[in-house]
C-alpha positions in Angstrom: -25.6 42.0 0.6 -23.5 39.2 2.1 -23.5 35.7 0.7 -23.1 32.9 3.2 -22.2 29.9 0.9 -21.9 27.6 3.9 -25.6 28.0 4.9 -27.5 25.1 3.3 -30.8 27.1 3.3 -29.2 29.8 1.2 -27.6 27.3 -1.3 -31.0 26.1 -2.4 -31.6 22.7 -1.1 -28.3 21.2 -0.2 -29.4 18.6 2.3 -28.3 15.1 3.3 -30.5 13.4 0.6 -28.5 15.2 -2.1 -25.2 14.0 -0.6 -26.3 10.4 -0.5 -27.1 10.4 -4.3 -23.7 11.8 -5.4 -21.6 8.6 -5.2 -23.8 7.0 -7.9 -22.9 10.0 -10.2 -19.1 9.0 -10.0 -19.9 5.4 -11.0 -21.0 6.4 -14.5 -24.8 6.0 -13.8 -26.9 9.2 -13.6 -29.8 9.3 -11.3 -33.2 9.5 -13.1 -33.7 13.2 -12.3 -30.1 14.2 -13.0 -30.8 15.8 -16.4 -33.5 18.1 -15.1 -31.2 19.0 -12.1 -28.4 19.9 -14.5 -30.6 22.1 -16.6 -31.9 23.8 -13.5 -28.3 24.5 -12.3 -27.2 25.8 -15.7 -30.2 28.2 -15.8 -29.4 29.3 -12.2 -25.7 30.1 -13.1 -26.6 32.0 -16.2 -29.3 34.0 -14.5 -26.9 35.3 -11.8 -24.1 37.4 -13.3 -21.5 39.5 -11.4 -22.2 43.2 -11.3 -20.5 45.3 -14.0 -17.7 47.6 -12.8 -18.1 51.2 -13.9 -15.7 52.7 -16.4 -14.5 55.3 -13.8 -13.4 52.6 -11.4 -11.4 50.9 -14.1 -9.7 54.2 -15.1 -8.8 55.0 -11.5 -7.3 51.6 -11.0 -5.2 51.9 -14.2 -4.0 55.3 -13.2 -2.8 54.0 -9.8 -1.0 51.2 -11.5 0.9 53.6 -13.9 1.7 55.9 -11.0 3.2 53.1 -8.9 5.3 51.9 -11.8 6.9 55.3 -12.2 7.7 55.5 -8.4 9.2 52.1 -8.1 12.9 52.4 -7.4 15.2 50.4 -9.6 16.3 47.1 -8.1 19.8 46.9 -6.7 22.0 44.3 -8.3 21.8 40.9 -6.7 24.8 39.8 -4.6 24.8 36.4 -6.2 27.5 37.1 -8.8 29.8 38.4 -6.1 29.3 35.3 -4.0 29.8 33.1 -7.0 33.1 34.8 -7.8 34.2 34.4 -4.1 33.3 30.7 -4.1 35.2 30.0 -7.3 38.2 31.9 -6.0 38.2 29.8 -2.8 37.9 26.6 -4.7 40.8 27.6 -7.0 42.9 28.4 -3.9 42.2 24.9 -2.4 43.1 23.1 -5.6 46.3 25.2 -5.9 47.3 24.3 -2.3 46.6 20.6 -2.9 48.7 20.5 -6.1 51.6 22.5 -4.5 51.9 20.0 -1.6 53.8 17.6 -3.9 56.6 20.3 -4.4 57.1 21.0 -0.8 60.3 19.7 0.7 59.6 16.7 2.9 62.0 15.4 5.4 62.9 11.8 4.8 61.4 9.5 7.4 63.7 7.0 9.0 63.5 3.6 7.4 62.0 1.0 9.7 64.2 -1.8 11.0 63.5 -5.1 9.3 61.6 -7.5 11.4 61.8 -11.2 11.5 58.8 -13.1 10.2 56.4 -14.7 12.6 57.0 -18.4 13.2 54.5 -20.5 11.4 53.3 -24.0 12.1 54.5 -26.7 9.7 52.7 -29.7 8.3 54.4 -31.9 10.9 53.1 -29.7 13.8 49.4 -30.0 12.7 47.2 -33.1 13.2 43.8 -32.9 11.6 41.4 -35.4 13.1 38.3 -34.6 11.1 37.3 -32.2 8.3 34.4 -31.7 6.0 35.3 -32.9 2.5 34.3 -29.5 1.0 36.9 -27.7 3.2 39.9 -29.7 2.1 40.8 -27.2 -0.7 41.0 -24.4 1.9 43.7 -26.1 4.0 46.8 -23.9 4.4 48.9 -26.3 6.4 48.6 -30.0 7.3 47.1 -33.0 5.5 43.5 -34.2 5.7 42.9 -37.4 7.8 42.3 -39.4 4.7 43.9 -38.5 1.4 43.2 -40.4 -1.8 40.7 -43.2 -2.1 39.0 -44.6 1.0 38.8 -48.4 0.9 36.3 -50.1 3.2 36.6 -53.6 4.7 35.2 -56.5 2.7 33.6 -59.7 4.0 37.0 -61.4 3.9 38.5 -58.8 6.2 35.8 -59.2 9.0 35.6 -62.1 11.4 33.1 -62.1 14.4 34.7 -63.7 17.5 31.9 -63.1 20.0 28.5 -61.3 20.0 26.5 -60.9 23.2 23.0 -59.6 23.7 22.3 -55.9 24.4 21.6 -55.5 28.2 18.8 -53.0 27.6 16.9 -54.5 24.6 18.1 -58.1 24.8 18.7 -58.0 21.0 21.7 -59.7 19.5 23.7 -58.0 16.6 24.2 -60.0 13.5 26.6 -59.6 10.6 24.9 -58.5 7.4 26.6 -59.6 4.2 26.9 -57.2 1.3 29.4 -55.1 -0.5 30.4 -53.5 2.8 29.9 -55.7 5.9 27.8 -54.2 8.7 26.8 -55.3 12.2 23.1 -54.7 12.5 20.7 -54.9 15.5 17.1 -53.8 16.2 16.9 -50.5 17.9 15.5 -50.6 21.5 12.4 -48.6 22.0 12.7 -45.6 24.3 9.4 -46.0 26.0 10.1 -49.6 27.2 
């Protein structure tokens, strides 16, 4: 008697409607007829038991096992300990060669001739026109364009001699008074 467990007719009602109800089982909610279905499945499993094997079949199997155990040849020793010994010996030889290198006689190498240092620019050779204030500390040679405190012109230092109108916008610049004097004009529009 052969059992085809993949045949839905032989399984006893495994159809698409059963498959559609299964996801609700994983959500924690049992379908209304689930308890009766579980009882039916339990009774089905308990009613079908595997056939009992005869005592003679068990005795024959046990006799064959004992016979095979007696005929098994003893295992040969594993070659792993031999390879481990060979590997350790090779590692020891490499370490011995590396340590012995320091005792080997070495021929002295000829001393190199002293070379003159490369000529370097001095502070007088370098003129720095502009530099970011954060980079002044990184200067190797030369002086920053402005060192120390920067003093701006005051109103007493500025005198306007002549001021003409801008040819594009027609605006005239004027001198704004304040802590630092500035010439200010209105910006000409680009679209004009």
